[in-house]
N, C-alpha and C positions, 0 to 999 in steps of 0.2 A: 487528484491522484496521490496516493501515499508513496513517499520516497522510500527506497530500499535502505535499510540501516547501513549496509556496507558501503553504499554510495554516499550517504551522509557522512560516514566516517572518513572516507577519502577526501571529500570536500572540506570538511572541518580541519583535517590534517594539513591540507594545502594552504588554507587561509592562515592557520597558526604559523606555518613555516614562513609565509610571506611577512607576517607582522613581526616575527622574532628574528628572522635571518636575512631579510632583504632590506634595501635602503629606500625603496619607493620609486626608484628610477624605472623607466620603460625603454625597451622591453625587458622583462625579467629574463635573466640568464641562468637556466637550470644547471649548466656546467659549473658555474661559480658556486651555486648552492650545494651541488654534489661534492665538490672538493672541500667544503666546510664540514661535511658529515663525519662524525666520529667513527673510527675503525672502518674506514671505507677507502679503497684504492680505486682510482679511475684511470682507465687506459683506452687508447684507440685500438681498433681491431689490428692495425699494423703492429703496434707495440706488443699486444698480447700474442700475436702470431710469432713475433720474434722470439719470445720466451718459449713457445711451444715447438719451434723448429727442431731444437736439439732432441726433443722427445718424439719427433716424427709424428706429431699430432697436427691435423689440419683443422683449423678453426673454421667452421661453416660460416659463410657470409651472413652476417646479421646486421640489423640496424642498431640493435641494443641488446644487452644481455647482463643480467645480474646474478651473481653466484654467491650464495650465502654459506658460510662455513663457521667453524668455531675455533677459538684459540684461547687456551687457558680458561675455559668455561665462559668466554665472552663471544657473542656473534661478531663475525667480521664479514665484510662484503667486498667483492670485486665487481666493478661495473665496467663493461666493455662497450664501446660505441663506435659506429662507423663515422669517420670524419669527413666522408665524401657526401655527395648528393646536395640537395637544396638546403639552405640555412633553416628554412621553416620546418622541413621534415626532420632535420637533425635536432633542432631544439625540442620538438615534440617528443622524439625518441628519448632524448636525455631526460625530459620531464617525466616521461613514462617510467624510466628506470629509477629515477628519484622516488617515484611513487612506490615502487616495489621496496626500495630501501627504507623509506619513511614508515611504510605500513608493515614492515618486517615480515614480508611474505616468505613462507617456508618453501623448501624445494618440493616440487610436485611434478607429476608426469604430465607432459603436454597433452592436451585434448581431454583431460579429466574435468570433473565438475569443479574441483577446487582451483584448478588452473584457469578455467574460464572465469570464475569469480574474481580471481586475483588480477587477470588481465583487464576485466571490466573496471575494477577498482583503480588500477594504475592509469587507465585511460581517463577516468573521471578526475583523478588527482591531477593529471597533466593538464587537462582542459581548464580546471579551476585555477591552477597555479599560473598559467600563461595568460588567461583572460577571464577572471571571475565576473559573475553577473553584476556585482556592485560597481566594477570598473566600467562595464558597458553602460550602465545607467548614468554614471558620471560623465561618460562621453556624450550621452544624449543630452545632458544638461548644457554641455559646452558647445556642441556642434549640432546645429539645426539649419539645413538638413544634415542627416547623418548617413553616410554611405558604408556599404559592406567593406569596400576596399580600405576605407579609413580605419575601421576596426582592425582589419588584418595588418595594416601597416603600423599602427600604433603598438600593437602587441607582438609583432614579428611572427605572425602565424599565417596559415594558409586561408584561402577564402572559405574552404569547407569548414575549417575550425572556427572561423569568425561567424559563419552562419549558425553553427551549433551554439556558440556563446550568445548570440542574439536571441536564439530560440529559448534559452534557459535564463534569460536576464531577470525574469520575475521570481525565480527561486530565492526566497528570502532566508537570510541567515543572521545569527546573532552578531557576527563580525562585520556586517555590511557597513554600518556607519563608521566603524574604525577603519575599514579598508578605503572608504571614500576619502576620509581625511588623510589617510596614509598616502594616497595617490594624487592628491591635489597638486603638489609641486611637480612631481614626475610627469603628470599629464600636461601641465602648463609648459614645461620645457620641451616635451615631445611635439606639442602643437606648433611651436615656433618653427619647426622644420617640415611640417606636414605638406605633402604635395597638393596642388590644386585639384579639385574634382574634374573628372573627364566625362565626356558625353556618354560613354559606354559603361560607366560605373553603376552599381546596383543600389538604388535608393532604399534605405531601411525606414527612415522616419523623417518627417518634416516638422514634427511637433517637439517642443522642448519638454524634457522630462522634469517635472516639478519635484522639489524636495518634499517627501511625505513624512519624514520624521520617524519612519518605521525601521527598527533594527532587527525585526524577526519576521 
């Protein structure tokens, strides 16, 4: 199946951001990466609402929101996120908004075709940022058997997100070998604290993933 160009763009951007802006530790913290972005202000919903109260504007409850504007001819961004809820959901929402920021999505009407494409791109960016396929294959080299709950715990994501990462683990990219080397130490440190498997955990694989030397 041919991958859509916009989804490839989102994955490539996420991988480049990891390699250039993260330290290889696990799990990845999208809030830290967001705060490093140039011309970007990050606020909780409560903080943003405090600014809007004087204007008598009610901020609609949201998990995440990115507003793009311009100042002196330069794009500026305001990212608002909900600090409540589960840590896994909050981290995915932050990674999603980081995708909008990194991919420079323009303001568009909700429900339109461009909006739908941007949302799909941001979701793919978030999934790749938090658990790229190269990292899943690296886990499979180190953990056999490998369980769904282990993938979720290592990356700090939900079981559903871990299942999606497992399903896309064979999508090959030029950055795969670099990412595997990048995560060697971080995964090693994470494995020192990993919980023991439980009877009700979902088995993904009992086979060890061999190094194939393919970077594409």
